[in-house]
N, C-alpha and C positions, 0 to 999 in steps of 0.2 A: 807902750807899757802893756805887759802881758797880764792876763787874768790869772789869779791863783784860786784853785778850788781845794776843797777838803781832800779829795782823792789825790790831787797832785802833791799836796803836803805829806800825805801818808806815804806816797810812793818815794818822795825824797827822803823821808825819815827811814824807810826800809832800805833804800839804797845806801844811806850813810851807815846804818847798822850793819848790813851785810859786808860792806867794804871794811869796816873796822874789824869784824870777825875774820875776814880773809887775811888782813894784815897780821892779826894776832896769831893765826894758824901758821903763817909764813915765819913769824918770829919764833914760834914754838918749834917748828921744824928745824930752823937754823940752830937753835939752842940744843935740840935733841940730837942733831948730827954731831955737834961739838961734844956733847956728853957721851954719846955712844962710841966716838972715836977714842975716848980714854979707856974703854973697856975692850981688851983684845978679843974676847969671846963674842962681842956684839958688833963686829965690823960689818958683817953681812947685813944686819939690821940698819946700820948707818947708811949703807949703800941703798937700801930700800927707801929710806927717808930722803936721800938725795934725789932719787927718781920721783918720789912723791912731790917734792918741792918743785922739781922741774915741770911735772905735770900741772901743778897749780899755776905756775907762772905762764906756761905755754897756753893753758886753757883760758886764762884771763886775757892774755894778748889776743888770742883768736876771737874771743867774744867781743873785744873792743873793735877789732878789725871788721868782724861781721856786722856789728851794729853800725859802724861808720859807713859801711858800704850800702846799707839800706837807703832807699829813696826817702827824701824828707817827708815828714808827716804833715797832713793838712790841718788837723784839728788838735786841740789840747787833749781830747779824749784818746786819740790814737797815740799821742806821745806818752800819756800815762800808761796805756796798755803795753806799749813797747818797753817802758821802764820796768813795769811789773814782770814782764817776760824775762828780762835780764836778771832781775832780782831773784826770781825763782830758779834760774839756771845757776846763779852763783850760790844760792842756798843748797841746791843739790850737790854742787862741788864741795861745799863745806861738809855735808853729811858723808860724802865719800871719803874725805880726808879723816874725819872723826872715826869712821869704821876702820880705816887702815891703822890709825893710831891705837885703837882698841885691840886690833889683831896683833900688832907689834907688842903691845903691853902683855898679852897672853903668852907671847913667846919669850919675853925677857922680864923676869920679875924686877930686876934692877931698873929697867926703863919704866915699868909701870909705877914703881914707887916714886921715881923722879918726876914723872909726868903728873901724878896725883898731887905731889907736894907743890909743884909749880902752879898747877891749876888752882889749888886751894889758896896759895899765897896771893894770886891775882884776885880771887873773889873777896878776900878779906880787905884788900886795898881799894876795891871799887867803892865809890861813894854810893850811899843808898838812893840818892835822888836819881842817879843814872840808871840804877836797876829798876826803879819804879816807873821811869819814863818809858821803858821798853814793854811794860805790861800793859 
């Protein structure tokens, strides 16, 4: 049986949170591509979203491959440090995606309104207990 520490629990919670956020961004990108394909003037932006979604998926796959290729850790502390490293890399990927979505929103007012409406509808549906646990 393995020992569980406060730091390992925090790292696991951070891993779960960032994984959920990555999945939501992937879903948002998929829905955004579908939305932009219905607007003939925004087909170029849909293409950029496709590239962004590919970058997201490829980066996550590469990160998983790189992590699996590392030698096994000897201590729980090393494992927690490695997990935090991956969490930080995934968080950085999230910030890159968010920056690109903001840039695309500046280029297309229709996409910006759609994105804001979709994000706000997700916030209203989230239970307050889930939001409080992240703080």
